[in-house]
N, C-alpha and C positions, 0 to 999 in steps of 0.2 A: 213900761217904765225902764229907762236906760241909765245905769249907774256904772258903766264899764270902767275898769281900772287895769293898768298894765300888770303883767305877770311878775311875780317875785322871783328872786334868785336864792339859791341855797337850800340845804336840807334841814329837817327838823333837828338833827344832831348838831349841825353847825350853829343854829340859833340857840340851842340849849347851852353849848359850850361857851358862846359869847356872853350869854346872860349869866351863867354861873361865875365866870371870871369877873364880871362887873359887880356881882353881888356876893363875892366869895364868903365873907363872914356872916352874912344875913341868914335868917331862918328860911328853909326851903320846903321840906316835907316832914310830916309827922303823921302818926296814926293813933287809933284808939287803944293800941297795946302799950303805948308809952314811948315808942321809938320816935326819935326826932333827929334830923340832919340839917346842917347848914348847906348852902349852895356848894361850897367847896367840898364838903364831905360827900354830898350827893354825886358830884361829878367824879370824884376819885373812886367811890364805891361802884359807880356804874361802869367806869373804865376797867376796874379790876374784874368785875363780873363778866364784862364782854370778853376779856382775855381768856377767862376760864371757858366761856361758852364757845369760843372759837376752836378750842381743842375738843370739847365734848359734843358739840352739835354738828352732826354730819350735814352735808349739802343734801337737798337743794336749799334755796335761800330763805325759806319760810320757817319760823319758829313759833309754835303755839304757846299760849300762856293761859293757865287756868288758875286764877287767883282773884280774890275780892279786892276792892280798893284798899290799899295799904302801902306802906313804905316798900315792902318786898315787891309788890306788883309794879309799882312805879319804877323801881330800880331795874326790874326785869325788862320792862318796855324801853327804858333809856339805853340799857346795855345792848339789847337786840338792835335798836336803831343805830347806835354808835358803831356797831359791828358791820353795818351796811346790809343787815338782813331785814326781812319783812315780819313785823309782829302781827300775830293772829290771836287776838283775845277771844276766848270761847266762853259761851254762856254755860255756867256751871249749874244752872237751874234745870236744864233740859236733861233728857235721858242719855244713857251711855250710847245707845244706838245712834242718836242724833249727833253726839260728839264724834263718834267714829266716822259717820258720814261726812261731817265737816272736815275732819282730818284727811280723809281720802280725797275729797274734792280739792283741797289745797296742797295735796301731796306733802304733808307735814311728816317729818320723821322724828322730830324732837319736841317735847312738851315740858315747859317749865311750870312747876307747881310747888306745893309745900306738903310735907307729910302731915303736919298738924291740921292743915286745912282739909285735906282729903279725909282724915279721920273724923272730922266734925260732920262733913256732909255724907259720909258713908258711901261713896261711889267714886268711880274712875281710878281706883288703886291699881287696876290691872291693865291700864292702857299701855301700849308699847311705846318706848322712847321717852319715858318719864325721867326728868332731871329734877331733883328736889333742891330748893334753895338752901336747906339746912346743910346739904353736902357741898354746895359750890360757893356759898358766900365765903370769899377767900380769907383764910387765916394766914396772912402774908408775914414773912420775916421782915425785919426792919429795912433791909436793903431793897426788898421788893416794894414795900410801901413807899419808900423814898423815891424809887424809880417811877412808880405810878403817879405820885404827887408831882414830880418834876414834869412829867408828860402833861398832866392836867393843867399845870400852871403855865407852861411855856410852849408846848407844841402847837403849830398853826391849827386853827379849828378844822379846816378841810381834812387835814391828816388825822386828827383825833376822831373825826366823824366818818372816816373812810369815804370821803366824797368821791374818790375814784370809782367806788362801786355803784354810785347812783348820782342822779341829778335831781333838780326840783320836780321835774316831770315824771320821775320814776315812782314805782309803787312803794308806798310807805307802810300801808296796813291793809288787811282784809277784814271787813266787819260784816257779819251776817245780819241781814235785815230782820226785823222782828217777826215777820211771817204772820202778822195780825190779819192780813187779808189774802194770804197765799203762802206757798212754801217759802222758807227763808232762802235768800239769794246771797251769794258771796260778792259783796260790794268792794270793788277795788278803789282805794283812795290814794292819791299821790301826796308827796311832801307839799307840793304847791297847793293842793286842795285844802289841806289842814292849815298851813301857814296863812294863806290868803283869808281864810275864814276867821282866824284869830286876829289878824291885823285889821280886818274890817270891823270886827266886834269891838276891839279896844280903841278904835278911832272915834267911837261915839259913847262907849261904855268905859268911862275913865277910871282906871285902876291906879291906886297910889302904892308906893313901896311898902307901906305898913299894912296893906290890906291882906286879909287871910280868907281863903276860900274854904268853907266847910264842904268837903268833897264827898258826897254820898252816892254819886252816880257810878255804876259799874263801868269798867273800861271796855266791856264787850258791846256796850251801847255807844253809838256815835256821839251822842250828847256828852257822855262821860269821857270818851276818848279825847275829844277836842277840848271840852271845857273844864273837866276835872284834872286831866293828866297833863296836856300840853300847854293850855292857856297860861297856867301859873308860871311854868318854868321858862316860857318865852317872854312873858310880860314882867318878870322879876318880882312876883309876889309869892306868898307862901300858900301851901295847901295842907289841910288837916283831914286825913282820910278816915272814913267810917265804913267798916266792912259790910254792915247790914243797914241799908237805908231805912228799914222799917222798925229798927230798934230806936224808938223815939227818945227814950230816956238817955241812951248813950249818945245819940246825935246832939241832944241838948247839952250834955256834959262836955263833949268835944268842942262845941261851938262856944260855950262859956269859958272853958279853959284856954282856948286859943284866941279869944276875943274876935271871933270870926265876923267878917263884915259882909260877905257875899255867900249866898246859898243858891245853887242851881238844883232844881228838883222836879218831880212830877206832881201834879195835883193830888194823886192818890197818897203820896207821902205826906202832904200837908195835913190831910185828914188825921193821920196817925199823930203828927206833931201837936195838933190842936188838942188832942186828948191827953197826951202824956208828957209833953215838954213844958217846962216852966217858963213863964214870960221873961224872967230874968236871964234865962239861958240864951235867948235871942236878942238881948238888949243892944248888942253892939252891931247888929246887922243894919246895913243901909240899902241893901238890895236883895230881893228874893225873886228870882226869875224861874218860871216854870215852862215846861214844854212836854212833848210826847203825847199829850192828850188835852182835850179842851178844859180850860179853867172856868168853872161855873162861878157866877157872880156871888152866889151864896157862900161858896168856899172862901172866895177872896174877902168877903165881908166879915166872916167869922174869924179868919186868920188875922185880919187887921184889927178886929176888936180885941183879940187876946194879946197880940204881940206888937201892936202899934206900928205896923209896917204892912203896906199893901203889896201882895204878890203881883208881879208883872208878867204878862203872857208873851211867849215867843212862838215861833214856828220853824220847823225844819224837817229834814228827812235824812235817813242814812246815806242815800245817794247824793246828798247835797252837803255833806261834810261836817255838821248837818245844818248849820244855821242859815235861814233865809231872812227872817225878820224878827224883831222883838220891840216891845215897848220899853222906853227908857225912864229912869227916875226923874221926876220934876226937879229935884234939888241940883242935879248936874246941868240942867238945861232950863234955867228960869225964864229965858227970853222967847221961847217958842213952844208950840204944842208938840210934845214928844211921846205922849201916850193917849190912847182912847179906849175907854171901857168897851169890852166885847170884841175888840180887834186883837190881832197878833202883831201890831206895830207896823212900822215902815220897813221895806227891804233894806238890808245893810249895804254899805258901799261896795260897788263892783257887781252887785247882784241885780239882774234884770228880771222882771216878772211881767206876764201878760195873762189876760183871761180870754179864753176862746170858747166857741160853741162846741159842746160835747160831740155833736154829730158832724158838723162841717169843718171844724177846726179853724173857722174864721174868727179873727179878733173881735171882741165885744167892747162896747163903749164903757166909760166910767160908770160904776154903779150897777152894772148888769152882772148877774151871777152865771158862772160857767166854769170850765176846767182850767185849773191853774198850771201854767207853764213857767219854768225857771231856766235862766241861762246865766253863766258866769264862771269864774275860776274855781268855784266850789263844786261844779258838776263832776261827778265821778268819772274815772277812766272807763268804767263799764263793769259788767258782771263777769266774774271769772269763768272762762271757757263757755260763755253763752253769748256769742256774737249776735245771734238772731234776736234774743230777748233784749240785748242792749240796744240794737237798732230799732226795736219796737218802741222803746221809751225815750230814746234820744234821737231827735231829728233836727238837723242844721244847728246843733249845739243846744237846742231847747229840750229840757227834761220834762216829761209828762208826769206830774206828781200824783195823778189819780185823785186829787182833792178838788172839791167844789168850793169856789171862793168868789169874792168880789173886791174891787178896789174903789175907795171913795175919792172924793175930789181933793182931799188932802194927802192922798197916797197911802192911806192906812189899809192894810189887808185884813179881811175877815174870812175865816174858814167856816164854811157852812156844814160840810160833811165829807166823808170819803165817798168817791164814786161807787166803791164796792159796798157801801152801806146804803145804797138805794136799791129799790126793786122796781122793775118795770111791770106795772099791772094795768092791763087793758090799754096799753100804749102810754100810760102816764108814769112819770118818775116819782116814786114815793120814798121820802126820806125817813130812814129808821130813827135817826136822832130826834127828829121832831115828835115822833110818836112816843119815844122813851121819855122825853121831857114832859109831856102831858101827864104820864104816870108819876114821875118824880115830883112834879109840882103838887099834884093831888095828894101824894103820900107825905109831902113835906120832908123830903130827905135828899141828901147829896150822894148817898151810897148807891152802888150799882146793884140794886135789888131787883131790877127789871132790865132785860135786854131784848131788843127786837131783831129778828132775822127773817129769813124767808125760805121757802121751799118751792120747787117747780109746781106749776099747776097747768093741766092740759088746756083749760078753757081761757084763763086770764094771763097765762105766761108764768106768773109767780103768785104766791099768797103769803100774807104776813103771819108770822108765828111769834108768840111772846114767851120767853123763858123767864121764870121768876123764882125768887127765894121765898121760903116760908115767912120771913119777916115782912114781906110785901103784902101779905094778907091772902084772902081766898080768891078763887077764880071769879066768883060772883062779884066781889068788890072791884077787882080789876076790870072786869067786863063792864060793870056799871060806870066806872070812870071813863072808859073809852066811849061808851054809848052816849053819855051826856056831854061829851066834849064837842068842840066846834070843828073838829077835823072832818074832812070830806069822808063820806061813807066808804069810798073805795080804799081808804087808808086803814079802816078799822078791821081788826082781826075777827074771825068767827069765834063763837063760844068754845068750840072744841080745839082751838088753836093756842090754848094756854097750857104750857108745860112746866110743871114744878121741878126744880133741880136742887141738889144739895149745896152746891157752891158755884159761883160764877167763874167761868174759865178766863184767866188773865195771863198776860205775859210778864216777864221780869220788869218791864218798864211801868207796869200798872195798867196798860191798855187792855181792853177787852180782846180776847182771842176770837176774832170774827170767824175764822175757819172752823174752830171747834164749836162755836155756837151753831153754825149751819149743820155740822155733823150730828150734833145732839138733836136738833130739830128734825132733821131728815130721818134719823133712826127712830125717833119717837112717832113720827107720822106714819112711817112704813109699818110700824108694829100695831097700829090701830086697825 
């Protein structure tokens, strides 16, 4: 499928400056602590902060940010970008060792954070190069404030955004991939990657000036960086940030207070909201779009039953800036089919997709299942300092997603599974997700109480292992579910391949940590 579009000009900073000037008195960003800024105030504050950072942050060009979604985190990102530097938002859920490894890989010497935030999470206080927002949010004299205001109001956008330091094709950010099926990689995204993704999104997902995004996604996640941070301030709408996306009561309060109309989230978050958020809190929403993991029909049904709005599923990847496709609301497109249950929608404008054979890489016809390849202006610059790995996943501009998918006659994309979540047993590809779904259907639950992985096997190549939580029931119950299912016998795990665990390993996005699943299974099997 070919949707090629011409490349855009300008940097994220320039787009932000122009939008801020056009919407100067309108609301821009707020957060769950009560902070709120207009577009004019946001631009002035970001410029003032960038001036401080220019003196405090030594070269090289990258500056790390360890902050949850908030006004402070947004200003830090805007300031770094206006300064002509590269923002590296780091995952504060991981260990200090992982953070240090990320800093070393990116050669970061300066980290923006907050004392109050680090005190809450009880880690990272001893990282070198820390700059705290409490110390640098400028307390300017009247003349300094006036000077910054005049610059924000009248200086040409390219000058304000330090356009001389970068162009649209230059590096804008480094985002570490989730590492759900391998070690996290430092994904390099350009200004054009992010801007083209936003422009393509908003060409079909029509935002209005009075729309407000309930922004719960962290900025260290590509979904959050593009859709929670930059999409609002490039599109001229407002965003209300919530530091913890799993604090369902607070999310509800923020959405209600700001009359939020759009929510981007992960299906795991929706489960929390269904339990603890009041229907009235989401009454103003006209769109709920989810990604990062598969949206189960039962979750969509339950969410719609409680909040009278059906979540729409999309698809993307960190390496793709991240959006590839998504289903659209019927209300905005009454004259054509814009969503299909079970699919992740049509590819957005400018993004090309094709399905190829996993072994031969030959294109497959419509309706056939195979490996998903993506090409377009959203494809990353590459992995930082890993040219061989970059060349392995990008060939002739096509990015190998590692996902198994199919495209129907109407152009809708369906994701079947991750290639990494298949096992090759006796020469046959066995899908883990299909086995998991049999368990979940029999247990009548949407929770990840069961996870399927595999370990090496000398005779068959691999063998299936099931990890389960206590609430899933006994080994006998699970084994009976599998034995009485219609799955092929080669897919069914042996009786001694069920391993009880205390909690299911997940990532910050809510995805299952596939690598950790394998480690647990391998360790348990080796100890038998």
